[in-house]
C-alpha positions as CSV (number, residue, x, y, z in Angstrom):
1,M,64.1,-169.4,-93.7
2,K,63.8,-171.5,-96.8
3,D,61.0,-170.8,-99.2
4,V,59.0,-173.9,-100.0
5,G,56.4,-172.3,-102.1
6,G,57.3,-174.6,-105.0
7,D,57.0,-174.5,-108.8
8,E,54.0,-174.6,-111.0
9,K,53.7,-178.4,-111.0
10,G,53.6,-178.7,-107.3
11,G,55.9,-177.8,-104.5
12,E,57.7,-181.2,-104.3
13,K,60.9,-181.2,-106.2
14,E,63.3,-184.1,-107.0
15,G,65.0,-185.1,-103.8
16,D,62.2,-183.8,-101.7
17,L,58.9,-185.4,-100.8
18,E,58.5,-187.3,-104.0
19,Q,61.7,-189.1,-103.2
20,Q,60.9,-189.8,-99.6
21,S,58.6,-192.5,-98.4
22,C,56.2,-190.8,-95.9
23,R,57.2,-187.3,-95.0
24,V,54.9,-184.3,-94.8
25,N,56.0,-180.6,-94.4
26,L,53.3,-180.1,-91.8
27,G,52.0,-176.7,-90.6
28,G,49.6,-178.2,-88.0
29,I,46.4,-180.1,-87.4
30,V,43.1,-179.0,-86.0
31,P,41.3,-182.1,-84.8
32,L,37.8,-180.6,-84.9
33,S,36.6,-177.6,-86.8
34,T,33.2,-176.4,-88.2
35,V,34.6,-173.3,-89.9
36,D,36.6,-174.6,-92.9
37,W,33.7,-176.8,-94.2
38,T,30.8,-174.8,-92.9
39,G,28.5,-176.7,-90.7
40,V,30.4,-180.0,-91.1
41,A,32.7,-181.4,-88.4
42,A,36.2,-181.6,-90.0
43,T,39.8,-182.4,-89.1
44,V,41.9,-179.8,-90.8
45,V,45.5,-180.6,-91.9
46,F,47.6,-177.6,-92.8
47,L,50.5,-178.2,-95.2
48,R,53.3,-175.7,-95.5
49,G,54.4,-173.9,-98.6
50,C,52.6,-171.5,-100.9
51,P,53.8,-169.8,-104.2
52,L,51.7,-166.6,-103.6
53,K,52.5,-163.5,-101.6
54,C,49.1,-162.2,-100.7
55,P,49.5,-159.0,-98.7
56,H,47.0,-159.9,-96.0
57,C,47.6,-163.7,-95.8
58,Q,46.2,-165.0,-92.6
59,N,48.5,-168.1,-92.6
60,W,51.6,-166.2,-93.7
61,H,53.7,-168.2,-91.3
62,L,52.9,-171.4,-93.4
63,R,54.0,-169.9,-96.7
64,S,57.6,-171.1,-96.2
65,G,59.7,-173.0,-93.7
66,E,60.2,-176.7,-93.0
67,S,58.6,-178.8,-90.3
68,F,58.7,-182.4,-91.6
69,E,56.8,-185.2,-89.9
70,D,56.2,-188.8,-90.8
71,L,52.9,-189.4,-92.4
72,A,52.2,-191.7,-89.5
73,V,51.9,-188.7,-87.2
74,V,49.2,-187.2,-89.4
75,E,47.5,-190.6,-89.7
76,E,47.4,-191.0,-85.9
77,K,45.7,-187.6,-85.5
78,I,43.1,-188.3,-88.2
79,R,42.3,-191.7,-86.8
80,S,41.9,-190.3,-83.3
81,A,39.5,-187.6,-84.5
82,S,37.6,-189.8,-87.0
83,P,34.8,-190.9,-84.6
84,F,33.9,-187.2,-84.1
85,V,34.2,-185.8,-87.7
86,S,32.8,-186.6,-91.1
87,C,35.6,-185.2,-93.3
88,V,39.2,-184.1,-93.6
89,V,40.1,-180.7,-95.1
90,L,43.5,-180.1,-96.6
91,S,44.5,-176.5,-96.0
92,G,47.7,-174.4,-95.8
93,G,49.7,-172.7,-97.0
94,E,48.7,-174.2,-100.3
95,P,48.1,-177.9,-99.8
96,L,48.5,-178.8,-103.5
97,A,52.1,-177.6,-103.3
98,Q,52.7,-181.0,-101.8
99,P,50.8,-183.3,-104.2
100,R,52.1,-186.6,-102.9
101,A,51.3,-185.7,-99.3
102,A,47.8,-184.4,-100.3
103,R,47.2,-187.7,-102.1
104,K,48.4,-189.8,-99.2
105,I,46.3,-188.0,-96.6
106,A,43.2,-188.0,-98.8
107,G,43.6,-191.7,-99.3
108,L,43.9,-192.3,-95.6
109,A,40.7,-190.3,-95.0
110,K,38.9,-192.3,-97.6
111,E,40.0,-195.5,-95.9
112,L,38.4,-194.3,-92.7
113,G,35.1,-193.4,-94.5
114,L,35.7,-189.7,-94.4
115,K,35.0,-187.2,-97.1
116,V,37.9,-184.9,-98.2
117,G,37.8,-181.2,-99.0
118,V,40.7,-179.0,-100.2
119,E,41.1,-175.3,-99.7
120,T,43.2,-174.0,-102.6
121,C,44.4,-170.8,-104.2
122,G,44.1,-172.4,-107.6
123,F,47.8,-172.2,-108.5
124,Y,48.2,-175.9,-109.3
125,P,45.4,-176.9,-111.8
126,N,47.2,-180.1,-112.9
127,V,47.5,-181.4,-109.4
128,L,43.9,-180.6,-108.7
129,R,42.8,-182.4,-111.8
130,D,44.8,-185.5,-110.9
131,L,43.2,-185.6,-107.5
132,L,39.7,-185.0,-108.8
133,E,40.0,-187.6,-111.5
134,A,41.2,-190.1,-108.9
135,R,38.1,-189.2,-106.8
136,S,40.4,-188.3,-103.9
137,I,38.6,-185.0,-103.3
138,D,34.9,-184.6,-102.6
139,H,34.7,-180.8,-102.3
140,V,36.8,-177.9,-103.6
141,F,37.0,-174.6,-101.7
142,L,38.6,-172.2,-104.2
143,D,39.8,-168.7,-103.4
144,V,39.1,-166.2,-106.1
145,K,40.9,-163.1,-104.9
146,A,40.1,-160.6,-107.7
147,P,38.8,-160.5,-111.2
148,L,40.7,-163.1,-113.3
149,A,43.0,-160.6,-115.1
150,D,46.2,-158.8,-114.4
151,P,47.0,-156.3,-112.9
152,E,44.1,-157.0,-110.5
153,Y,45.1,-160.6,-109.7
154,S,48.8,-159.9,-109.5
155,R,48.1,-157.1,-107.0
156,A,46.1,-159.4,-104.9
157,T,48.6,-162.3,-105.0
158,G,52.0,-160.8,-105.4
159,R,52.6,-162.9,-108.5
160,E,51.8,-162.6,-112.2
161,N,50.0,-165.0,-114.5
162,V,48.0,-166.7,-111.7
163,A,44.6,-165.9,-113.0
164,P,44.6,-168.4,-115.9
165,K,45.4,-171.2,-113.4
166,V,42.5,-170.2,-111.2
167,R,40.2,-170.2,-114.1
168,E,41.4,-173.7,-115.1
169,C,40.7,-174.9,-111.6
170,L,37.1,-173.5,-111.8
171,E,36.5,-175.1,-115.2
172,T,38.0,-178.5,-114.1
173,S,35.9,-178.7,-111.0
174,L,32.8,-178.0,-113.1
175,Q,33.8,-180.4,-115.8
176,L,34.3,-183.2,-113.3
177,G,31.2,-182.5,-111.4
178,V,32.9,-181.9,-108.0
179,P,31.0,-179.6,-105.6
180,L,32.7,-176.2,-105.6
181,E,32.6,-173.3,-103.2
182,V,34.1,-170.1,-104.5
183,R,35.3,-167.7,-101.8
184,T,36.3,-164.1,-102.1
185,T,37.8,-162.3,-99.1
186,V,37.1,-158.6,-99.0
187,F,39.5,-156.1,-97.4
188,P,39.0,-152.3,-97.2
189,E,41.2,-151.6,-100.3
190,M,40.6,-154.7,-102.4
191,P,38.7,-156.1,-104.1
192,S,36.4,-153.2,-104.7
193,R,32.6,-153.5,-104.9
194,E,32.9,-153.4,-108.7
195,E,35.5,-156.1,-108.7
196,V,33.4,-158.4,-106.6
197,G,30.6,-157.8,-109.2
198,T,33.0,-158.8,-112.0
199,I,33.8,-162.0,-110.1
200,G,30.1,-162.7,-109.8
201,E,29.6,-162.2,-113.5
202,L,32.4,-164.6,-114.3
203,L,30.9,-167.3,-112.0
204,R,27.5,-166.8,-113.7
205,T,29.0,-167.1,-117.1
206,L,30.7,-170.4,-116.1
207,G,27.5,-171.8,-114.6
208,I,28.5,-171.4,-110.9
209,S,25.5,-170.3,-108.9
210,R,27.0,-169.2,-105.6
211,L,29.7,-166.9,-104.2
212,T,30.8,-166.7,-100.6
213,I,32.1,-163.3,-99.5
214,Q,34.4,-163.4,-96.5
215,Q,35.5,-160.6,-94.2
216,G,39.2,-160.0,-94.4
217,R,41.0,-159.1,-91.1
218,P,44.6,-157.9,-90.3
219,R,47.0,-160.8,-90.1
220,E,49.2,-161.2,-87.1
221,G,52.0,-158.6,-87.0
222,E,50.3,-156.4,-89.7
223,E,49.5,-152.8,-89.1
224,P,45.9,-152.9,-87.8
225,F,43.0,-151.7,-90.0
226,D,39.3,-151.8,-89.6
227,P,37.7,-154.7,-91.4
228,V,34.8,-154.0,-93.8
229,P,31.8,-154.0,-91.5
230,A,29.4,-156.9,-91.6
231,K,26.5,-154.6,-92.8
232,E,28.5,-153.6,-95.9
233,L,29.3,-157.2,-96.6
234,R,25.6,-158.1,-96.3
235,D,24.7,-155.3,-98.7
236,L,27.4,-156.5,-101.1
237,A,26.0,-160.0,-101.0
238,E,22.5,-158.6,-101.7
239,A,23.8,-156.6,-104.6
240,V,25.4,-159.7,-106.1
241,K,22.2,-161.6,-105.8
242,K,20.1,-158.8,-107.3
243,L,22.4,-157.5,-110.0
244,I,24.3,-160.6,-111.0
245,G,21.6,-163.2,-110.4
246,I,23.6,-165.7,-108.4
247,E,23.3,-166.7,-104.8
248,A,25.7,-165.0,-102.4
249,E,26.4,-165.2,-98.7
250,Y,28.7,-163.4,-96.4
251,R,30.8,-164.6,-93.5
252,V,32.4,-162.7,-90.6
253,R,34.5,-163.7,-87.7
254,G,35.3,-162.1,-84.4
255,D,33.4,-159.0,-83.1
256,D,31.0,-158.8,-86.0
257,E,29.8,-162.4,-85.6
258,D,26.7,-161.3,-83.6
259,F,25.5,-159.0,-86.4
260,D,22.3,-160.3,-87.8
261,E,23.7,-163.8,-87.7
262,D,20.7,-165.4,-89.3
263,E,21.0,-163.2,-92.3
264,Q,24.5,-164.5,-93.0
265,R,23.1,-167.9,-94.0
266,K,20.5,-166.7,-96.4
């Protein structure tokens, strides 16, 4: 299977999407979701390709491979869902690995009066800046997987020198005044409690006032492990609030969803 993770300027290379009129390496479309942009009805468009090799990636099947569709296929799905949603979320894979596709889809959403969010690993700060400066993106959901230094970040992503790119994405979102949600997914072995605290301290230093802590679960085909219990995630969020001084919430899925659900949103 061909790897379409892409280079550091975006996954499209000469002769690929940038040279084609309206083709998208599509991973799938969810017409209606309230999970990706919490509490907001969204159509989620998954774009294939990601430069990272995170060990527990939930969408590992979208990291590589080719499934090209005409942009018209995506347009039809978004138009059909538009009466029932208020936004489109670009996800993946890493959606910014296909900058032209991301720009086209965002433009279509805007034409329909929908807001646009992007879920990104932060590997393509230049692409993100271009989209934000063009006002193509209304909300950034940025994964911060570990403290922004190696070897911690390379262990979490399977690639070196990613942390400076993620920091640039944080700073760009702040500089341009675009709403930003920072998400850290916690697995049993990483990041540690102390590392989550380090992430919180960085956010406070940058002027970011909230961290979302997510429960990591085994990916399909991975050797099963017990996720960090919801109670531990709640305690971790409380510690971040108390010791770091920023707001923190935790999110779980699956069997733990019933645990003190009201507390999750505080």
